[in-house]
N, CA, C, O and the ligand as a Tripos MOL2 file, in Angstrom:
@<TRIPOS>MOLECULE
protein
  237   235    60     0     0
PROTEIN
NO_CHARGES

@<TRIPOS>ATOM
      1 N         -32.5810   -5.4200  -20.4220 N.3       1 MET1
      2 CA        -31.7170   -4.5600  -19.6130 C.3       1 MET1
      3 C         -31.2020   -3.4010  -20.4680 C.2       1 MET1
      4 O         -30.8810   -3.5700  -21.6440 O.2       1 MET1
      5 N         -31.1350   -2.2520  -19.8620 N.am      2 ALA2
      6 CA        -30.6610   -1.0710  -20.5970 C.3       2 ALA2
      7 C         -29.1750   -1.2010  -20.9140 C.2       2 ALA2
      8 O         -28.3830   -1.6470  -20.0840 O.2       2 ALA2
      9 N         -28.8250   -0.8130  -22.0960 N.am      3 LEU3
     10 CA        -27.4230   -0.8780  -22.5160 C.3       3 LEU3
     11 C         -26.9420    0.5110  -22.9140 C.2       3 LEU3
     12 O         -27.7260    1.3200  -23.4100 O.2       3 LEU3
     13 N         -25.6760    0.7920  -22.7030 N.am      4 PRO4
     14 CA        -25.1480    2.0890  -23.1280 C.3       4 PRO4
     15 C         -25.1600    2.1760  -24.6510 C.2       4 PRO4
     16 O         -24.8440    1.2000  -25.3310 O.2       4 PRO4
     17 N         -25.5160    3.3130  -25.1770 N.am      5 THR5
     18 CA        -25.6120    3.4940  -26.6290 C.3       5 THR5
     19 C         -24.2440    3.3810  -27.2790 C.2       5 THR5
     20 O         -24.0980    2.7790  -28.3430 O.2       5 THR5
     21 N         -23.2570    3.9550  -26.6400 N.am      6 ARG6
     22 CA        -21.9280    3.9720  -27.2370 C.3       6 ARG6
     23 C         -20.8920    3.7740  -26.1460 C.2       6 ARG6
     24 O         -21.0560    4.2540  -25.0240 O.2       6 ARG6
     25 N         -19.8330    3.0690  -26.4790 N.am      7 ARG7
     26 CA        -18.7690    2.8830  -25.4870 C.3       7 ARG7
     27 C         -18.0170    4.1860  -25.2840 C.2       7 ARG7
     28 O         -17.9520    5.0290  -26.1780 O.2       7 ARG7
     29 N         -17.4530    4.3350  -24.0990 N.am      8 HIS8
     30 CA        -16.6690    5.5360  -23.8310 C.3       8 HIS8
     31 C         -15.3540    5.4640  -24.5900 C.2       8 HIS8
     32 O         -14.7740    4.3890  -24.7460 O.2       8 HIS8
     33 N         -14.8920    6.6030  -25.0550 N.am      9 SER9
     34 CA        -13.6260    6.6550  -25.7670 C.3       9 SER9
     35 C         -12.4760    6.3610  -24.8120 C.2       9 SER9
     36 O         -12.6280    6.4580  -23.5940 O.2       9 SER9
     37 N         -11.3340    6.0040  -25.3690 N.am     10 SER10
     38 CA        -10.1660    5.7000  -24.5290 C.3      10 SER10
     39 C          -9.7320    6.9360  -23.7480 C.2      10 SER10
     40 O          -9.2220    6.8190  -22.6340 O.2      10 SER10
     41 N          -9.9320    8.1150  -24.3260 N.am     11 ALA11
     42 CA         -9.5880    9.3530  -23.6160 C.3      11 ALA11
     43 C         -10.4650    9.5200  -22.3860 C.2      11 ALA11
     44 O          -9.9940    9.9310  -21.3260 O.2      11 ALA11
     45 N         -11.7430    9.2010  -22.5350 N.am     12 ARG12
     46 CA        -12.6700    9.3220  -21.4170 C.3      12 ARG12
     47 C         -12.3730    8.2690  -20.3470 C.2      12 ARG12
     48 O         -12.4600    8.5500  -19.1520 O.2      12 ARG12
     49 N         -12.0280    7.0770  -20.7760 N.am     13 ARG13
     50 CA        -11.6290    6.0120  -19.8460 C.3      13 ARG13
     51 C         -10.3800    6.4280  -19.0770 C.2      13 ARG13
     52 O         -10.3210    6.2870  -17.8550 O.2      13 ARG13
     53 N          -9.3910    6.9370  -19.7900 N.am     14 ASP14
     54 CA         -8.1330    7.3290  -19.1510 C.3      14 ASP14
     55 C          -8.3360    8.5050  -18.2120 C.2      14 ASP14
     56 O          -7.6780    8.6090  -17.1770 O.2      14 ASP14
     57 N          -9.2520    9.3890  -18.5830 N.am     15 LEU15
     58 CA         -9.5480   10.5350  -17.7270 C.3      15 LEU15
     59 C         -10.1540   10.0660  -16.4020 C.2      15 LEU15
     60 O          -9.8620   10.6250  -15.3450 O.2      15 LEU15
     61 N         -10.9990    9.0350  -16.4720 N.am     16 ARG16
     62 CA        -11.5870    8.4700  -15.2590 C.3      16 ARG16
     63 C         -10.5050    7.8710  -14.3770 C.2      16 ARG16
     64 O         -10.5800    7.9700  -13.1520 O.2      16 ARG16
     65 N          -9.4930    7.2450  -14.9860 N.am     17 ARG17
     66 CA         -8.4550    6.5520  -14.2280 C.3      17 ARG17
     67 C          -7.3790    7.4930  -13.6840 C.2      17 ARG17
     68 O          -6.4940    7.0540  -12.9500 O.2      17 ARG17
     69 N          -7.4430    8.7510  -14.0270 N.am     18 THR18
     70 CA         -6.4010    9.6650  -13.5370 C.3      18 THR18
     71 C          -6.4680    9.8270  -12.0300 C.2      18 THR18
     72 O          -5.4590   10.1280  -11.3920 O.2      18 THR18
     73 N          -7.6720    9.6270  -11.4410 N.am     19 ASN19
     74 CA         -7.8110    9.7980   -9.9960 C.3      19 ASN19
     75 C          -7.6230    8.4900   -9.2420 C.2      19 ASN19
     76 O          -7.7480    8.4390   -8.0180 O.2      19 ASN19
     77 N          -7.3240    7.4460   -9.9800 N.am     20 LYS20
     78 CA         -7.1610    6.1380   -9.3520 C.3      20 LYS20
     79 C          -5.7470    6.0130   -8.8000 C.2      20 LYS20
     80 O          -4.8000    6.5680   -9.3570 O.2      20 LYS20
     81 N          -5.6160    5.2800   -7.7040 N.am     21 LYS21
     82 CA         -4.3170    4.9270   -7.1150 C.3      21 LYS21
     83 C          -3.4950    6.1890   -6.8230 C.2      21 LYS21
     84 O          -2.3330    6.2930   -7.2150 O.2      21 LYS21
     85 N          -4.1150    7.1260   -6.1370 N.am     22 LEU22
     86 CA         -3.3790    8.3400   -5.7750 C.3      22 LEU22
     87 C          -2.7760    8.2140   -4.3850 C.2      22 LEU22
     88 O          -1.7620    8.8490   -4.0930 O.2      22 LEU22
     89 N          -3.3840    7.4040   -3.5230 N.am     23 THR23
     90 CA         -2.9000    7.3150   -2.1500 C.3      23 THR23
     91 C          -1.9580    6.1260   -2.0050 C.2      23 THR23
     92 O          -2.1740    5.0700   -2.5990 O.2      23 THR23
     93 N          -0.9340    6.3090   -1.2230 N.am     24 ALA24
     94 CA          0.0130    5.2420   -0.9420 C.3      24 ALA24
     95 C          -0.6200    4.2370    0.0070 C.2      24 ALA24
     96 O          -1.5760    4.5490    0.7170 O.2      24 ALA24
     97 N          -0.0710    3.0200    0.0080 N.am     25 SER25
     98 CA         -0.6010    1.9990    0.8990 C.3      25 SER25
     99 C          -0.3760    2.3850    2.3590 C.2      25 SER25
    100 O           0.5420    3.1420    2.6740 O.2      25 SER25
    101 N          -1.2240    1.8570    3.2490 N.am     26 ASN26
    102 CA         -1.1460    2.2070    4.6660 C.3      26 ASN26
    103 C           0.1690    1.7230    5.2580 C.2      26 ASN26
    104 O           0.5460    0.5600    5.1140 O.2      26 ASN26
    105 N           0.8480    2.6260    5.9150 N.am     27 LEU27
    106 CA          2.1000    2.2940    6.5720 C.3      27 LEU27
    107 C           2.0140    2.7140    8.0270 C.2      27 LEU27
    108 O           1.4910    3.7790    8.3540 O.2      27 LEU27
    109 N           2.5380    1.8570    8.8930 N.am     28 SER28
    110 CA          2.6240    2.2280   10.2950 C.3      28 SER28
    111 C           4.1030    2.4230   10.6340 C.2      28 SER28
    112 O           4.9820    2.0450    9.8600 O.2      28 SER28
    113 N           4.3590    3.0060   11.7810 N.am     29 THR29
    114 CA          5.7330    3.2820   12.1790 C.3      29 THR29
    115 C           6.1710    2.2240   13.1890 C.2      29 THR29
    116 O           5.4350    1.9140   14.1250 O.2      29 THR29
    117 N           7.3510    1.6790   13.0020 N.am     30 CYS30
    118 CA          7.8990    0.6760   13.9240 C.3      30 CYS30
    119 C           8.2190    1.3390   15.2600 C.2      30 CYS30
    120 O           8.9250    2.3460   15.2920 O.2      30 CYS30
    121 N           7.7070    0.7850   16.3720 N.am     31 PRO31
    122 CA          8.0150    1.3920   17.6730 C.3      31 PRO31
    123 C           9.4720    1.1670   18.0930 C.2      31 PRO31
    124 O           9.9740    1.8490   18.9870 O.2      31 PRO31
    125 N          10.1450    0.2170   17.4500 N.am     32 GLN32
    126 CA         11.5300   -0.1190   17.8020 C.3      32 GLN32
    127 C          12.5210    0.8100   17.1050 C.2      32 GLN32
    128 O          13.3970    1.3860   17.7490 O.2      32 GLN32
    129 N          12.3810    0.9510   15.8010 N.am     33 CYS33
    130 CA         13.3780    1.7210   15.0440 C.3      33 CYS33
    131 C          12.7480    2.9210   14.3360 C.2      33 CYS33
    132 O          13.4540    3.6780   13.6700 O.2      33 CYS33
    133 N          11.4310    3.1060   14.4690 N.am     34 HIS34
    134 CA         10.7030    4.2400   13.9000 C.3      34 HIS34
    135 C          10.7950    4.3120   12.3890 C.2      34 HIS34
    136 O          10.6760    5.3860   11.7990 O.2      34 HIS34
    137 N          11.0090    3.1560   11.7620 N.am     35 GLU35
    138 CA         10.9440    3.0940   10.3090 C.3      35 GLU35
    139 C           9.5090    2.8160    9.8980 C.2      35 GLU35
    140 O           8.7260    2.2830   10.6840 O.2      35 GLU35
    141 N           9.1650    3.1740    8.6780 N.am     36 LYS36
    142 CA          7.8420    2.8600    8.1710 C.3      36 LYS36
    143 C           7.7810    1.3720    7.8380 C.2      36 LYS36
    144 O           8.7060    0.8300    7.2320 O.2      36 LYS36
    145 N           6.7000    0.7170    8.2320 N.am     37 LYS37
    146 CA          6.5370   -0.7030    7.9370 C.3      37 LYS37
    147 C           5.0650   -0.9980    7.6840 C.2      37 LYS37
    148 O           4.1940   -0.1880    8.0010 O.2      37 LYS37
    149 N           4.7980   -2.1690    7.1090 N.am     38 LEU38
    150 CA          3.4200   -2.5790    6.8970 C.3      38 LEU38
    151 C           2.8120   -2.9780    8.2340 C.2      38 LEU38
    152 O           3.4870   -3.6260    9.0340 O.2      38 LEU38
    153 N           1.5540   -2.6120    8.5070 N.am     39 PRO39
    154 CA          0.9460   -2.9770    9.7730 C.3      39 PRO39
    155 C           0.7540   -4.4930    9.8990 C.2      39 PRO39
    156 O           0.4880   -5.1700    8.9060 O.2      39 PRO39
    157 N           0.8870   -5.0210   11.1130 N.am     40 HIS40
    158 CA          0.7190   -6.4310   11.4460 C.3      40 HIS40
    159 C           1.7580   -7.3170   10.7660 C.2      40 HIS40
    160 O           1.5120   -8.4980   10.5250 O.2      40 HIS40
    161 N           2.9060   -6.7470   10.4610 N.am     41 ARG41
    162 CA          4.0090   -7.5120    9.8830 C.3      41 ARG41
    163 C           5.2590   -7.2440   10.7170 C.2      41 ARG41
    164 O           5.3790   -6.2070   11.3700 O.2      41 ARG41
    165 N           6.1920   -8.2060   10.6810 N.am     42 ILE42
    166 CA          7.4940   -7.9920   11.3140 C.3      42 ILE42
    167 C           8.1860   -6.8480   10.5800 C.2      42 ILE42
    168 O           8.1320   -6.7590    9.3540 O.2      42 ILE42
    169 N           8.8380   -5.9750   11.3480 N.am     43 CYS43
    170 CA          9.5360   -4.8450   10.7380 C.3      43 CYS43
    171 C          10.6980   -5.3620    9.8940 C.2      43 CYS43
    172 O          11.5420   -6.0890   10.4180 O.2      43 CYS43
    173 N          10.7740   -5.0140    8.6030 N.am     44 PRO44
    174 CA         11.8740   -5.4990    7.7800 C.3      44 PRO44
    175 C          13.2010   -4.8150    8.0940 C.2      44 PRO44
    176 O          14.2610   -5.2670    7.6610 O.2      44 PRO44
    177 N          13.1320   -3.7280    8.8450 N.am     45 ASN45
    178 CA         14.3480   -2.9770    9.1660 C.3      45 ASN45
    179 C          15.0520   -3.5480   10.3910 C.2      45 ASN45
    180 O          16.2710   -3.7210   10.3690 O.2      45 ASN45
    181 N          14.3140   -3.8460   11.4590 N.am     46 CYS46
    182 CA         14.9420   -4.3330   12.6920 C.3      46 CYS46
    183 C          14.4830   -5.7300   13.0830 C.2      46 CYS46
    184 O          15.0560   -6.3190   14.0000 O.2      46 CYS46
    185 N          13.4710   -6.2810   12.4200 N.am     47 GLY47
    186 CA         13.0410   -7.6480   12.7100 C.3      47 GLY47
    187 C          12.2050   -7.7810   13.9590 C.2      47 GLY47
    188 O          12.0180   -8.8950   14.4480 O.2      47 GLY47
    189 N          11.6940   -6.6880   14.4930 N.am     48 TYR48
    190 CA         10.9010   -6.7450   15.7190 C.3      48 TYR48
    191 C           9.4220   -6.7810   15.3900 C.2      48 TYR48
    192 O           8.9590   -6.1860   14.4170 O.2      48 TYR48
    193 N           8.6930   -7.5030   16.2370 N.am     49 TYR49
    194 CA          7.2310   -7.4700   16.1600 C.3      49 TYR49
    195 C           6.7010   -7.6340   17.5720 C.2      49 TYR49
    196 O           7.1240   -8.5430   18.2860 O.2      49 TYR49
    197 N           5.7860   -6.7730   17.9880 N.am     50 ALA50
    198 CA          5.1590   -6.7610   19.3110 C.3      50 ALA50
    199 C           6.2120   -6.7500   20.4200 C.2      50 ALA50
    200 O           6.0740   -7.4450   21.4260 O.2      50 ALA50
    201 N           7.2670   -5.9520   20.2220 N.am     51 GLY51
    202 CA          8.2670   -5.7460   21.2590 C.3      51 GLY51
    203 C           9.2940   -6.8490   21.3990 C.2      51 GLY51
    204 O          10.1460   -6.7870   22.2860 O.2      51 GLY51
    205 N           9.2350   -7.8720   20.5310 N.am     52 GLN52
    206 CA         10.2200   -8.9380   20.6060 C.3      52 GLN52
    207 C          10.9330   -9.0500   19.2740 C.2      52 GLN52
    208 O          10.3750   -8.7240   18.2260 O.2      52 GLN52
    209 N          12.1940   -9.5210   19.3250 N.am     53 GLU53
    210 CA         12.9100   -9.7550   18.0860 C.3      53 GLU53
    211 C          12.4530  -11.0950   17.5280 C.2      53 GLU53
    212 O          12.6780  -12.1390   18.1400 O.2      53 GLU53
    213 N          11.8150  -11.0630   16.3760 N.am     54 GLU54
    214 CA         11.2520  -12.2790   15.7990 C.3      54 GLU54
    215 C          12.1410  -12.8040   14.6850 C.2      54 GLU54
    216 O          12.0060  -13.9570   14.2740 O.2      54 GLU54
    217 N          13.0400  -11.9770   14.1970 N.am     55 MET55
    218 CA         13.7740  -12.3350   12.9840 C.3      55 MET55
    219 C          15.0750  -11.5590   13.0210 C.2      55 MET55
    220 O          15.1010  -10.3830   13.3850 O.2      55 MET55
    221 N          16.1650  -12.2330   12.6380 N.am     56 LYS56
    222 CA         17.4550  -11.5420   12.5460 C.3      56 LYS56
    223 C          17.5470  -10.8560   11.1840 C.2      56 LYS56
    224 O          17.2930  -11.4730   10.1500 O.2      56 LYS56
    225 N          17.9110   -9.5840   11.1950 N.am     57 VAL57
    226 CA         18.0360   -8.8420    9.9500 C.3      57 VAL57
    227 C          19.5130   -8.6950    9.6160 C.2      57 VAL57
    228 O          20.2910   -8.1650   10.4090 O.2      57 VAL57
    229 N          19.8910   -9.1720    8.4300 N.am     58 GLU58
    230 CA         21.2840   -9.0480    7.9960 C.3      58 GLU58
    231 C          21.5000   -7.6740    7.3910 C.2      58 GLU58
    232 O          20.6810   -7.1760    6.6190 O.2      58 GLU58
    233 N          22.6090   -7.0810    7.7550 N.am     59 ILE59
    234 CA         22.9140   -5.7340    7.2600 C.3      59 ILE59
    235 C          24.0770   -5.8260    6.2550 C.2      59 ILE59
    236 O          24.5030   -4.8080    5.7090 O.2      59 ILE59
    237 ZN         11.7840   -1.6980   13.2120 Zn       60 ZN60
@<TRIPOS>BOND
     1     1     2 1
     2     2     3 1
     3     3     4 2
     4     3     5 am
     5     5     6 1
     6     6     7 1
     7     7     8 2
     8     7     9 am
     9     9    10 1
    10    10    11 1
    11    11    12 2
    12    11    13 am
    13    13    14 1
    14    14    15 1
    15    15    16 2
    16    15    17 am
    17    17    18 1
    18    18    19 1
    19    19    20 2
    20    19    21 am
    21    21    22 1
    22    22    23 1
    23    23    24 2
    24    23    25 am
    25    25    26 1
    26    26    27 1
    27    27    28 2
    28    27    29 am
    29    29    30 1
    30    30    31 1
    31    31    32 2
    32    31    33 am
    33    33    34 1
    34    34    35 1
    35    35    36 2
    36    35    37 am
    37    37    38 1
    38    38    39 1
    39    39    40 2
    40    39    41 am
    41    41    42 1
    42    42    43 1
    43    43    44 2
    44    43    45 am
    45    45    46 1
    46    46    47 1
    47    47    48 2
    48    47    49 am
    49    49    50 1
    50    50    51 1
    51    51    52 2
    52    51    53 am
    53    53    54 1
    54    54    55 1
    55    55    56 2
    56    55    57 am
    57    57    58 1
    58    58    59 1
    59    59    60 2
    60    59    61 am
    61    61    62 1
    62    62    63 1
    63    63    64 2
    64    63    65 am
    65    65    66 1
    66    66    67 1
    67    67    68 2
    68    67    69 am
    69    69    70 1
    70    70    71 1
    71    71    72 2
    72    71    73 am
    73    73    74 1
    74    74    75 1
    75    75    76 2
    76    75    77 am
    77    77    78 1
    78    78    79 1
    79    79    80 2
    80    79    81 am
    81    81    82 1
    82    82    83 1
    83    83    84 2
    84    83    85 am
    85    85    86 1
    86    86    87 1
    87    87    88 2
    88    87    89 am
    89    89    90 1
    90    90    91 1
    91    91    92 2
    92    91    93 am
    93    93    94 1
    94    94    95 1
    95    95    96 2
    96    95    97 am
    97    97    98 1
    98    98    99 1
    99    99   100 2
   100    99   101 am
   101   101   102 1
   102   102   103 1
   103   103   104 2
   104   103   105 am
   105   105   106 1
   106   106   107 1
   107   107   108 2
   108   107   109 am
   109   109   110 1
   110   110   111 1
   111   111   112 2
   112   111   113 am
   113   113   114 1
   114   114   115 1
   115   115   116 2
   116   115   117 am
   117   117   118 1
   118   118   119 1
   119   119   120 2
   120   119   121 am
   121   121   122 1
   122   122   123 1
   123   123   124 2
   124   123   125 am
   125   125   126 1
   126   126   127 1
   127   127   128 2
   128   127   129 am
   129   129   130 1
   130   130   131 1
   131   131   132 2
   132   131   133 am
   133   133   134 1
   134   134   135 1
   135   135   136 2
   136   135   137 am
   137   137   138 1
   138   138   139 1
   139   139   140 2
   140   139   141 am
   141   141   142 1
   142   142   143 1
   143   143   144 2
   144   143   145 am
   145   145   146 1
   146   146   147 1
   147   147   148 2
   148   147   149 am
   149   149   150 1
   150   150   151 1
   151   151   152 2
   152   151   153 am
   153   153   154 1
   154   154   155 1
   155   155   156 2
   156   155   157 am
   157   157   158 1
   158   158   159 1
   159   159   160 2
   160   159   161 am
   161   161   162 1
   162   162   163 1
   163   163   164 2
   164   163   165 am
   165   165   166 1
   166   166   167 1
   167   167   168 2
   168   167   169 am
   169   169   170 1
   170   170   171 1
   171   171   172 2
   172   171   173 am
   173   173   174 1
   174   174   175 1
   175   175   176 2
   176   175   177 am
   177   177   178 1
   178   178   179 1
   179   179   180 2
   180   179   181 am
   181   181   182 1
   182   182   183 1
   183   183   184 2
   184   183   185 am
   185   185   186 1
   186   186   187 1
   187   187   188 2
   188   187   189 am
   189   189   190 1
   190   190   191 1
   191   191   192 2
   192   191   193 am
   193   193   194 1
   194   194   195 1
   195   195   196 2
   196   195   197 am
   197   197   198 1
   198   198   199 1
   199   199   200 2
   200   199   201 am
   201   201   202 1
   202   202   203 1
   203   203   204 2
   204   203   205 am
   205   205   206 1
   206   206   207 1
   207   207   208 2
   208   207   209 am
   209   209   210 1
   210   210   211 1
   211   211   212 2
   212   211   213 am
   213   213   214 1
   214   214   215 1
   215   215   216 2
   216   215   217 am
   217   217   218 1
   218   218   219 1
   219   219   220 2
   220   219   221 am
   221   221   222 1
   222   222   223 1
   223   223   224 2
   224   223   225 am
   225   225   226 1
   226   226   227 1
   227   227   228 2
   228   227   229 am
   229   229   230 1
   230   230   231 1
   231   231   232 2
   232   231   233 am
   233   233   234 1
   234   234   235 1
   235   235   236 2
@<TRIPOS>SUBSTRUCTURE
     1 MET1         2 RESIDUE 1 A MET
     2 ALA2         6 RESIDUE 1 A ALA
     3 LEU3        10 RESIDUE 1 A LEU
     4 PRO4        14 RESIDUE 1 A PRO
     5 THR5        18 RESIDUE 1 A THR
     6 ARG6        22 RESIDUE 1 A ARG
     7 ARG7        26 RESIDUE 1 A ARG
     8 HIS8        30 RESIDUE 1 A HIS
     9 SER9        34 RESIDUE 1 A SER
    10 SER10       38 RESIDUE 1 A SER
    11 ALA11       42 RESIDUE 1 A ALA
    12 ARG12       46 RESIDUE 1 A ARG
    13 ARG13       50 RESIDUE 1 A ARG
    14 ASP14       54 RESIDUE 1 A ASP
    15 LEU15       58 RESIDUE 1 A LEU
    16 ARG16       62 RESIDUE 1 A ARG
    17 ARG17       66 RESIDUE 1 A ARG
    18 THR18       70 RESIDUE 1 A THR
    19 ASN19       74 RESIDUE 1 A ASN
    20 LYS20       78 RESIDUE 1 A LYS
    21 LYS21       82 RESIDUE 1 A LYS
    22 LEU22       86 RESIDUE 1 A LEU
    23 THR23       90 RESIDUE 1 A THR
    24 ALA24       94 RESIDUE 1 A ALA
    25 SER25       98 RESIDUE 1 A SER
    26 ASN26      102 RESIDUE 1 A ASN
    27 LEU27      106 RESIDUE 1 A LEU
    28 SER28      110 RESIDUE 1 A SER
    29 THR29      114 RESIDUE 1 A THR
    30 CYS30      118 RESIDUE 1 A CYS
    31 PRO31      122 RESIDUE 1 A PRO
    32 GLN32      126 RESIDUE 1 A GLN
    33 CYS33      130 RESIDUE 1 A CYS
    34 HIS34      134 RESIDUE 1 A HIS
    35 GLU35      138 RESIDUE 1 A GLU
    36 LYS36      142 RESIDUE 1 A LYS
    37 LYS37      146 RESIDUE 1 A LYS
    38 LEU38      150 RESIDUE 1 A LEU
    39 PRO39      154 RESIDUE 1 A PRO
    40 HIS40      158 RESIDUE 1 A HIS
    41 ARG41      162 RESIDUE 1 A ARG
    42 ILE42      166 RESIDUE 1 A ILE
    43 CYS43      170 RESIDUE 1 A CYS
    44 PRO44      174 RESIDUE 1 A PRO
    45 ASN45      178 RESIDUE 1 A ASN
    46 CYS46      182 RESIDUE 1 A CYS
    47 GLY47      186 RESIDUE 1 A GLY
    48 TYR48      190 RESIDUE 1 A TYR
    49 TYR49      194 RESIDUE 1 A TYR
    50 ALA50      198 RESIDUE 1 A ALA
    51 GLY51      202 RESIDUE 1 A GLY
    52 GLN52      206 RESIDUE 1 A GLN
    53 GLU53      210 RESIDUE 1 A GLU
    54 GLU54      214 RESIDUE 1 A GLU
    55 MET55      218 RESIDUE 1 A MET
    56 LYS56      222 RESIDUE 1 A LYS
    57 VAL57      226 RESIDUE 1 A VAL
    58 GLU58      230 RESIDUE 1 A GLU
    59 ILE59      234 RESIDUE 1 A ILE
    60 ZN60       237 GROUP 0 **** ****
């Protein structure tokens, strides 16, 4: 199997990683309180999921 002649320098490795993890994770908007929340999860702000209150949120 072909092998690389020389390993990439740490500068070259770091340069490759500069474009990594630039986008934020996907967030959806809660239809109840219009806060940003993770999709398919109960809203941590108001405790609603699919139009029903699933969890009491302490303030
Ligand atoms: Zn909400």
